[in-house]
HTML snippet that shows the backbone in 3Dmol.js (N, CA, C, O; Angstrom):
<script src="https://3Dmol.org/build/3Dmol-min.js"></script>
<div id="view" style="width:600px;height:400px;position:relative"></div>
<script>
const pdb = `
ATOM      1  N   UNK A   1      77.631 -37.109  77.858  1.00  0.00           N
ATOM      2  CA  UNK A   1      79.003 -36.770  78.154  1.00  0.00           C
ATOM      3  C   UNK A   1      79.019 -35.989  79.463  1.00  0.00           C
ATOM      4  O   UNK A   1      78.164 -35.137  79.705  1.00  0.00           O
ATOM      5  N   UNK A   2      79.997 -36.291  80.296  1.00  0.00           N
ATOM      6  CA  UNK A   2      80.124 -35.674  81.602  1.00  0.00           C
ATOM      7  C   UNK A   2      81.353 -34.761  81.610  1.00  0.00           C
ATOM      8  O   UNK A   2      82.385 -35.103  81.032  1.00  0.00           O
ATOM      9  N   UNK A   3      81.241 -33.596  82.268  1.00  0.00           N
ATOM     10  CA  UNK A   3      82.381 -32.685  82.392  1.00  0.00           C
ATOM     11  C   UNK A   3      82.962 -32.812  83.797  1.00  0.00           C
ATOM     12  O   UNK A   3      82.238 -32.729  84.789  1.00  0.00           O
ATOM     13  N   UNK A   4      84.281 -33.014  83.869  1.00  0.00           N
ATOM     14  CA  UNK A   4      84.981 -33.141  85.138  1.00  0.00           C
ATOM     15  C   UNK A   4      86.049 -32.049  85.190  1.00  0.00           C
ATOM     16  O   UNK A   4      86.918 -31.995  84.320  1.00  0.00           O
ATOM     17  N   UNK A   5      85.992 -31.179  86.201  1.00  0.00           N
ATOM     18  CA  UNK A   5      87.003 -30.135  86.345  1.00  0.00           C
ATOM     19  C   UNK A   5      88.175 -30.659  87.164  1.00  0.00           C
ATOM     20  O   UNK A   5      87.999 -31.387  88.142  1.00  0.00           O
ATOM     21  N   UNK A   6      89.375 -30.270  86.742  1.00  0.00           N
ATOM     22  CA  UNK A   6      90.577 -30.685  87.438  1.00  0.00           C
ATOM     23  C   UNK A   6      91.615 -29.582  87.340  1.00  0.00           C
ATOM     24  O   UNK A   6      91.428 -28.617  86.598  1.00  0.00           O
ATOM     25  N   UNK A   7      92.684 -29.711  88.063  1.00  0.00           N
ATOM     26  CA  UNK A   7      93.769 -28.735  88.037  1.00  0.00           C
ATOM     27  C   UNK A   7      95.017 -29.373  87.450  1.00  0.00           C
ATOM     28  O   UNK A   7      95.435 -30.452  87.869  1.00  0.00           O
ATOM     29  N   UNK A   8      95.597 -28.704  86.492  1.00  0.00           N
ATOM     30  CA  UNK A   8      96.852 -29.165  85.900  1.00  0.00           C
ATOM     31  C   UNK A   8      97.979 -28.894  86.893  1.00  0.00           C
ATOM     32  O   UNK A   8      98.058 -27.802  87.455  1.00  0.00           O
ATOM     33  N   UNK A   9      98.836 -29.863  87.111  1.00  0.00           N
ATOM     34  CA  UNK A   9      99.963 -29.659  88.028  1.00  0.00           C
ATOM     35  C   UNK A   9     101.303 -29.692  87.299  1.00  0.00           C
ATOM     36  O   UNK A   9     102.341 -29.946  87.910  1.00  0.00           O
ATOM     37  N   UNK A  10     101.279 -29.438  86.006  1.00  0.00           N
ATOM     38  CA  UNK A  10     102.511 -29.466  85.213  1.00  0.00           C
ATOM     39  C   UNK A  10     103.476 -28.353  85.630  1.00  0.00           C
ATOM     40  O   UNK A  10     104.687 -28.565  85.684  1.00  0.00           O
ATOM     41  N   UNK A  11     102.934 -27.168  85.925  1.00  0.00           N
ATOM     42  CA  UNK A  11     103.782 -26.068  86.379  1.00  0.00           C
ATOM     43  C   UNK A  11     103.169 -25.445  87.632  1.00  0.00           C
ATOM     44  O   UNK A  11     102.170 -25.947  88.148  1.00  0.00           O
ATOM     45  N   UNK A  12     103.749 -24.375  88.116  1.00  0.00           N
ATOM     46  CA  UNK A  12     103.289 -23.750  89.360  1.00  0.00           C
ATOM     47  C   UNK A  12     102.040 -22.893  89.189  1.00  0.00           C
ATOM     48  O   UNK A  12     101.477 -22.445  90.188  1.00  0.00           O
ATOM     49  N   UNK A  13     101.590 -22.651  87.973  1.00  0.00           N
ATOM     50  CA  UNK A  13     100.427 -21.780  87.751  1.00  0.00           C
ATOM     51  C   UNK A  13      99.129 -22.465  88.168  1.00  0.00           C
ATOM     52  O   UNK A  13      98.204 -21.789  88.619  1.00  0.00           O
ATOM     53  N   UNK A  14      99.037 -23.768  88.031  1.00  0.00           N
ATOM     54  CA  UNK A  14      97.844 -24.545  88.412  1.00  0.00           C
ATOM     55  C   UNK A  14      96.598 -24.137  87.645  1.00  0.00           C
ATOM     56  O   UNK A  14      95.593 -23.763  88.251  1.00  0.00           O
ATOM     57  N   UNK A  15      96.649 -24.203  86.349  1.00  0.00           N
ATOM     58  CA  UNK A  15      95.481 -23.920  85.505  1.00  0.00           C
ATOM     59  C   UNK A  15      94.384 -24.938  85.775  1.00  0.00           C
ATOM     60  O   UNK A  15      94.657 -26.083  86.132  1.00  0.00           O
ATOM     61  N   UNK A  16      93.142 -24.508  85.600  1.00  0.00           N
ATOM     62  CA  UNK A  16      92.004 -25.405  85.741  1.00  0.00           C
ATOM     63  C   UNK A  16      91.615 -25.901  84.353  1.00  0.00           C
ATOM     64  O   UNK A  16      91.579 -25.123  83.400  1.00  0.00           O
ATOM     65  N   UNK A  17      91.323 -27.194  84.237  1.00  0.00           N
ATOM     66  CA  UNK A  17      90.961 -27.813  82.964  1.00  0.00           C
ATOM     67  C   UNK A  17      89.642 -28.554  83.107  1.00  0.00           C
ATOM     68  O   UNK A  17      89.302 -29.040  84.186  1.00  0.00           O
ATOM     69  N   UNK A  18      88.901 -28.634  82.005  1.00  0.00           N
ATOM     70  CA  UNK A  18      87.676 -29.426  81.947  1.00  0.00           C
ATOM     71  C   UNK A  18      87.943 -30.670  81.110  1.00  0.00           C
ATOM     72  O   UNK A  18      88.335 -30.573  79.947  1.00  0.00           O
ATOM     73  N   UNK A  19      87.729 -31.838  81.708  1.00  0.00           N
ATOM     74  CA  UNK A  19      87.808 -33.102  80.979  1.00  0.00           C
ATOM     75  C   UNK A  19      86.389 -33.502  80.606  1.00  0.00           C
ATOM     76  O   UNK A  19      85.508 -33.536  81.465  1.00  0.00           O
ATOM     77  N   UNK A  20      86.164 -33.798  79.357  1.00  0.00           N
ATOM     78  CA  UNK A  20      84.870 -34.308  78.914  1.00  0.00           C
ATOM     79  C   UNK A  20      85.005 -35.821  78.793  1.00  0.00           C
ATOM     80  O   UNK A  20      85.822 -36.331  78.027  1.00  0.00           O
ATOM     81  N   UNK A  21      84.190 -36.522  79.564  1.00  0.00           N
ATOM     82  CA  UNK A  21      84.325 -37.966  79.719  1.00  0.00           C
ATOM     83  C   UNK A  21      83.095 -38.666  79.155  1.00  0.00           C
ATOM     84  O   UNK A  21      81.957 -38.281  79.425  1.00  0.00           O
ATOM     85  N   UNK A  22      83.355 -39.697  78.371  1.00  0.00           N
ATOM     86  CA  UNK A  22      82.278 -40.513  77.808  1.00  0.00           C
ATOM     87  C   UNK A  22      82.710 -41.978  77.874  1.00  0.00           C
ATOM     88  O   UNK A  22      83.806 -42.327  77.433  1.00  0.00           O
ATOM     89  N   UNK A  23      81.869 -42.812  78.410  1.00  0.00           N
ATOM     90  CA  UNK A  23      82.180 -44.236  78.570  1.00  0.00           C
ATOM     91  C   UNK A  23      83.504 -44.442  79.326  1.00  0.00           C
ATOM     92  O   UNK A  23      84.324 -45.283  78.957  1.00  0.00           O
ATOM     93  N   UNK A  24      83.688 -43.648  80.395  1.00  0.00           N
ATOM     94  CA  UNK A  24      84.880 -43.720  81.246  1.00  0.00           C
ATOM     95  C   UNK A  24      86.183 -43.410  80.507  1.00  0.00           C
ATOM     96  O   UNK A  24      87.251 -43.866  80.916  1.00  0.00           O
ATOM     97  N   UNK A  25      86.098 -42.634  79.418  1.00  0.00           N
ATOM     98  CA  UNK A  25      87.282 -42.225  78.671  1.00  0.00           C
ATOM     99  C   UNK A  25      87.250 -40.723  78.465  1.00  0.00           C
ATOM    100  O   UNK A  25      86.195 -40.158  78.174  1.00  0.00           O
ATOM    101  N   UNK A  26      88.385 -40.077  78.612  1.00  0.00           N
ATOM    102  CA  UNK A  26      88.482 -38.642  78.328  1.00  0.00           C
ATOM    103  C   UNK A  26      88.495 -38.467  76.821  1.00  0.00           C
ATOM    104  O   UNK A  26      89.370 -38.990  76.132  1.00  0.00           O
ATOM    105  N   UNK A  27      87.514 -37.724  76.312  1.00  0.00           N
ATOM    106  CA  UNK A  27      87.426 -37.526  74.869  1.00  0.00           C
ATOM    107  C   UNK A  27      87.815 -36.106  74.446  1.00  0.00           C
ATOM    108  O   UNK A  27      88.061 -35.844  73.269  1.00  0.00           O
ATOM    109  N   UNK A  28      87.866 -35.182  75.436  1.00  0.00           N
ATOM    110  CA  UNK A  28      88.210 -33.799  75.119  1.00  0.00           C
ATOM    111  C   UNK A  28      88.716 -33.122  76.384  1.00  0.00           C
ATOM    112  O   UNK A  28      88.194 -33.366  77.473  1.00  0.00           O
ATOM    113  N   UNK A  29      89.730 -32.272  76.245  1.00  0.00           N
ATOM    114  CA  UNK A  29      90.261 -31.495  77.355  1.00  0.00           C
ATOM    115  C   UNK A  29      90.359 -30.040  76.914  1.00  0.00           C
ATOM    116  O   UNK A  29      90.969 -29.732  75.891  1.00  0.00           O
ATOM    117  N   UNK A  30      89.749 -29.146  77.700  1.00  0.00           N
ATOM    118  CA  UNK A  30      89.813 -27.718  77.386  1.00  0.00           C
ATOM    119  C   UNK A  30      90.048 -26.917  78.668  1.00  0.00           C
ATOM    120  O   UNK A  30      89.620 -27.337  79.743  1.00  0.00           O
ATOM    121  N   UNK A  31      90.722 -25.770  78.567  1.00  0.00           N
ATOM    122  CA  UNK A  31      90.906 -24.911  79.732  1.00  0.00           C
ATOM    123  C   UNK A  31      89.550 -24.376  80.205  1.00  0.00           C
ATOM    124  O   UNK A  31      88.677 -24.092  79.385  1.00  0.00           O
ATOM    125  N   UNK A  32      89.375 -24.238  81.504  1.00  0.00           N
ATOM    126  CA  UNK A  32      88.118 -23.782  82.079  1.00  0.00           C
ATOM    127  C   UNK A  32      87.947 -22.279  81.880  1.00  0.00           C
ATOM    128  O   UNK A  32      88.771 -21.487  82.337  1.00  0.00           O
ATOM    129  N   UNK A  33      86.867 -21.892  81.194  1.00  0.00           N
ATOM    130  CA  UNK A  33      86.564 -20.474  81.019  1.00  0.00           C
ATOM    131  C   UNK A  33      86.038 -19.905  82.324  1.00  0.00           C
ATOM    132  O   UNK A  33      85.241 -20.545  83.010  1.00  0.00           O
ATOM    133  N   UNK A  34      86.483 -18.708  82.666  1.00  0.00           N
ATOM    134  CA  UNK A  34      86.024 -18.048  83.871  1.00  0.00           C
ATOM    135  C   UNK A  34      86.800 -18.398  85.131  1.00  0.00           C
ATOM    136  O   UNK A  34      86.579 -17.794  86.181  1.00  0.00           O
ATOM    137  N   UNK A  35      87.700 -19.360  85.041  1.00  0.00           N
ATOM    138  CA  UNK A  35      88.518 -19.703  86.209  1.00  0.00           C
ATOM    139  C   UNK A  35      89.525 -18.574  86.415  1.00  0.00           C
ATOM    140  O   UNK A  35      90.193 -18.180  85.459  1.00  0.00           O
ATOM    141  N   UNK A  36      89.656 -18.041  87.631  1.00  0.00           N
ATOM    142  CA  UNK A  36      90.459 -16.836  87.834  1.00  0.00           C
ATOM    143  C   UNK A  36      91.949 -16.951  87.489  1.00  0.00           C
ATOM    144  O   UNK A  36      92.581 -15.943  87.172  1.00  0.00           O
ATOM    145  N   UNK A  37      92.511 -18.139  87.545  1.00  0.00           N
ATOM    146  CA  UNK A  37      93.948 -18.281  87.258  1.00  0.00           C
ATOM    147  C   UNK A  37      94.234 -18.238  85.777  1.00  0.00           C
ATOM    148  O   UNK A  37      95.145 -17.526  85.353  1.00  0.00           O
ATOM    149  N   UNK A  38      93.483 -18.981  84.966  1.00  0.00           N
ATOM    150  CA  UNK A  38      93.809 -19.071  83.538  1.00  0.00           C
ATOM    151  C   UNK A  38      92.689 -18.626  82.603  1.00  0.00           C
ATOM    152  O   UNK A  38      92.940 -18.484  81.407  1.00  0.00           O
ATOM    153  N   UNK A  39      91.488 -18.404  83.076  1.00  0.00           N
ATOM    154  CA  UNK A  39      90.354 -17.873  82.305  1.00  0.00           C
ATOM    155  C   UNK A  39      90.275 -18.386  80.870  1.00  0.00           C
ATOM    156  O   UNK A  39      90.193 -17.590  79.934  1.00  0.00           O
ATOM    157  N   UNK A  40      90.300 -19.693  80.687  1.00  0.00           N
ATOM    158  CA  UNK A  40      90.120 -20.274  79.360  1.00  0.00           C
ATOM    159  C   UNK A  40      91.399 -20.453  78.558  1.00  0.00           C
ATOM    160  O   UNK A  40      91.341 -20.816  77.383  1.00  0.00           O
ATOM    161  N   UNK A  41      92.530 -20.211  79.155  1.00  0.00           N
ATOM    162  CA  UNK A  41      93.808 -20.360  78.456  1.00  0.00           C
ATOM    163  C   UNK A  41      94.700 -21.338  79.214  1.00  0.00           C
ATOM    164  O   UNK A  41      94.583 -21.489  80.430  1.00  0.00           O
ATOM    165  N   UNK A  42      95.585 -21.995  78.483  1.00  0.00           N
ATOM    166  CA  UNK A  42      96.637 -22.804  79.107  1.00  0.00           C
ATOM    167  C   UNK A  42      97.719 -23.030  78.073  1.00  0.00           C
ATOM    168  O   UNK A  42      97.458 -22.983  76.871  1.00  0.00           O
ATOM    169  N   UNK A  43      98.917 -23.270  78.532  1.00  0.00           N
ATOM    170  CA  UNK A  43     100.029 -23.467  77.597  1.00  0.00           C
ATOM    171  C   UNK A  43     100.037 -24.886  77.018  1.00  0.00           C
ATOM    172  O   UNK A  43     100.654 -25.127  75.980  1.00  0.00           O
ATOM    173  N   UNK A  44      99.363 -25.815  77.678  1.00  0.00           N
ATOM    174  CA  UNK A  44      99.423 -27.197  77.208  1.00  0.00           C
ATOM    175  C   UNK A  44      98.187 -27.673  76.473  1.00  0.00           C
ATOM    176  O   UNK A  44      98.201 -28.767  75.909  1.00  0.00           O
ATOM    177  N   UNK A  45      97.113 -26.885  76.458  1.00  0.00           N
ATOM    178  CA  UNK A  45      95.877 -27.355  75.811  1.00  0.00           C
ATOM    179  C   UNK A  45      95.611 -26.639  74.521  1.00  0.00           C
ATOM    180  O   UNK A  45      94.614 -26.915  73.855  1.00  0.00           O
TER     181      UNK A  45
END
`;
const viewer = $3Dmol.createViewer("view");
viewer.addModel(pdb, "pdb");
viewer.setStyle({}, {cartoon: {color: "spectrum"}});
viewer.zoomTo();
viewer.render();
</script>
């Protein structure tokens, strides 16, 4: 499984998210721990 970091653009906060990808499909999405904007939290995940 591969982890891909991305930024959510749903609102102006721009939280960072980790997508876990397997066989070219996203199987899990979690907020990025340690990212200064959201530090493991998000309103949509």
